[in-house]
VOGU-3710 file (C-alpha; in Angstrom, 3 decimals, decimal comma):
1> mtevaavvdr> 1,760/6,859/-8,713  -0,604/8,325/-11,419  -1,842/4,862/-11,978  -2,502/4,114/-8,479  -4,359/7,195/-8,095  -6,780/6,072/-10,874  -7,046/2,796/-9,388  -7,699/3,919/-5,968  -10,273/6,549/-7,512  -12,160/3,535/-9,158
11> earhltdlds> -11,910/1,373/-6,104  -12,778/3,763/-3,548  -16,118/2,724/-2,722  -15,063/-0,780/-2,607  -12,196/0,087/-0,142  -14,757/1,911/2,036  -17,301/-0,958/1,863  -14,611/-3,449/3,188  -13,435/-0,873/5,816  -17,161/-0,403/6,952
21> aigdadhgsn> -17,412/-3,987/8,056  -14,296/-3,866/10,418  -13,045/-0,469/10,639  -14,458/3,190/10,450  -15,622/3,528/6,830  -13,127/5,634/5,472  -10,265/3,830/3,859  -11,325/4,452/0,283  -12,275/7,891/0,704  -9,103/8,801/2,681
31> lqrgftavrt> -6,869/6,974/0,259  -8,751/8,769/-2,676  -8,119/12,185/-1,000  -4,484/11,262/-0,470  -3,632/9,608/-3,931  -5,093/12,558/-5,754  -3,109/14,998/-3,718  -0,121/12,841/-4,862  -0,994/12,883/-8,500  -1,716/16,797/-8,470
41> llekeppatp> 1,604/17,246/-6,761  3,709/14,996/-9,114  2,039/16,819/-12,157  2,792/20,018/-10,730  6,261/19,310/-9,862  7,616/16,414/-11,362  10,412/14,815/-9,495  13,786/14,034/-11,146  14,054/10,590/-9,720  12,218/7,768/-9,157
51> gaalmaagrt> 13,261/7,859/-5,338  12,238/11,629/-5,533  8,735/10,768/-6,750  8,224/8,051/-3,768  9,549/10,221/-0,946  7,123/13,395/-2,353  4,369/10,811/-2,524  4,948/9,409/0,993  5,180/13,112/2,365  1,890/13,922/0,881
61> listvggasg> -0,192/10,771/2,079  1,195/11,619/5,484  -0,186/15,220/5,477  -3,380/14,307/3,517  -4,592/11,079/4,820  -6,407/10,538/8,067  -5,946/7,482/10,318  -3,350/5,079/10,136  -3,205/4,715/6,307  -1,543/7,879/5,918
71> plygtllrrt> 1,711/7,223/7,948  1,796/3,478/7,001  1,430/4,519/3,190  3,786/7,398/3,815  6,414/4,999/5,423  6,227/2,530/2,635  6,704/4,975/-0,176  9,000/7,279/1,672  11,478/4,344/2,850  11,270/2,705/-0,501
81> gktlgdaerv> 12,379/6,301/-2,122  15,108/6,770/0,537  16,256/3,275/-0,346  16,319/4,232/-4,019  18,402/7,333/-3,647  19,184/9,334/-6,467  19,548/6,949/-9,161  17,858/8,401/-12,190  16,699/4,748/-13,180  16,244/1,535/-11,152
91> dleqlrdglr> 16,063/-2,072/-12,081  13,752/-4,471/-10,636  16,200/-5,838/-8,168  16,792/-2,226/-6,935  13,160/-1,666/-6,398  12,438/-4,863/-4,644  15,059/-3,870/-2,292  13,566/-0,587/-1,911  10,231/-2,023/-1,184  11,520/-4,756/1,286
101> agvdavgqlg> 13,077/-1,730/3,039  9,413/0,027/2,852  7,509/-3,030/3,979  10,121/-3,862/6,710  9,336/0,045/8,065  5,703/-0,466/8,061  5,772/-3,580/9,986  8,052/-1,890/12,517  5,740/1,223/12,413  2,562/-0,556/13,070
111> gsapgdktml> 4,096/-3,504/15,198  2,772/-5,975/12,848  3,815/-8,865/10,876  2,249/-11,078/8,077  -0,679/-13,025/9,445  -1,880/-10,255/11,707  -4,722/-9,190/9,156  -2,991/-6,108/7,848  -1,624/-4,734/4,674  1,599/-6,464/5,147
121> daldpavtal> -0,537/-9,917/4,192  -0,328/-8,332/0,578  2,720/-6,333/0,838  5,158/-8,958/1,935  4,465/-11,904/-0,442  4,256/-9,195/-3,067  7,813/-7,871/-2,492  9,021/-11,592/-2,328  7,424/-12,321/-5,608  8,467/-9,440/-7,229
131> adgfasaaea> 11,803/-11,356/-8,327  9,690/-13,324/-10,561  8,191/-9,962/-12,159  5,361/-7,624/-11,709  2,652/-9,575/-12,499  3,726/-12,372/-10,256  4,035/-9,443/-7,559  0,644/-8,277/-8,496  -0,923/-11,932/-8,299  0,908/-12,559/-4,900
141> agqgaratvp> -0,325/-9,298/-3,293  -4,362/-10,124/-4,462  -3,938/-13,470/-2,847  -2,319/-12,276/0,321  -5,280/-9,606/0,514  -8,020/-12,484/-0,091  -6,019/-14,674/2,560  -7,139/-12,397/5,062  -10,682/-13,084/4,954  -10,350/-16,393/7,649
151> lqarkgrasy> -7,746/-14,346/9,670  -8,790/-12,846/13,111  -7,261/-9,444/13,243  -4,471/-8,922/15,892  -3,437/-5,330/14,647  -5,352/-2,291/13,881  -8,904/-0,989/14,423  -10,265/-4,651/13,306  -8,196/-6,152/16,122  -10,992/-4,513/18,682
161> lgersighed> -13,743/-6,844/16,913  -11,702/-9,796/17,945  -13,532/-12,823/16,264  -15,977/-10,464/14,538  -13,151/-9,528/12,412  -13,016/-13,209/10,873  -14,815/-13,322/7,355  -13,886/-9,876/6,081  -11,032/-8,928/4,012  -8,661/-6,498/5,447
171> pgaassallf> -9,081/-3,145/3,606  -5,318/-2,422/4,048  -4,424/-5,485/2,389  -7,068/-4,779/-0,591  -5,580/-1,458/-1,144  -2,020/-2,708/-1,031  -2,991/-5,272/-3,587  -4,229/-2,252/-5,751  -0,973/-0,713/-5,395  0,756/-3,752/-6,808
181> aalaevar> -1,798/-4,287/-9,528  -1,289/-0,386/-10,473  2,678/-1,440/-10,814  1,779/-4,459/-13,019  -0,364/-2,340/-15,321  2,383/0,361/-15,775  5,211/-2,642/-16,464  2,877/-4,265/-19,016
//
């Protein structure tokens, strides 16, 4: 979570620029505020387990990030943390299973699926590729985010633009790719 906060901090302007084209121009600043709060919380009160860390991060994002991003990222992290439970250590398969549960919960909450030009376009392939390691997951997430450019948004604020959403990378997919890039960096 500390690395995610650092990456979001570095990329906040880019995320906001992406959001200004098809959203309300606050994605980067909202995530920056939320992940800064997550970093502060985890430094102040370090959780005992990975699951507890993700649960705390999810709660913090829900309470500090405006718009849809807070509930969606909060759901992703909370459901992943809940699935991991109280295990002191988790292996790659457990993390993949936890993230799959989180991604499924995000789809259910948002009523979306891969191909709708949402964060799921990066999250879903990343979790699938996680079976081959963290670098593969990060690459799949990045490819998934870039693949949103030619899509017409069917969910979220960008869907209000109809065909005008075509030609722009989805900011939620881009930030989801950053999450997996941070995970790969820490694993490296």
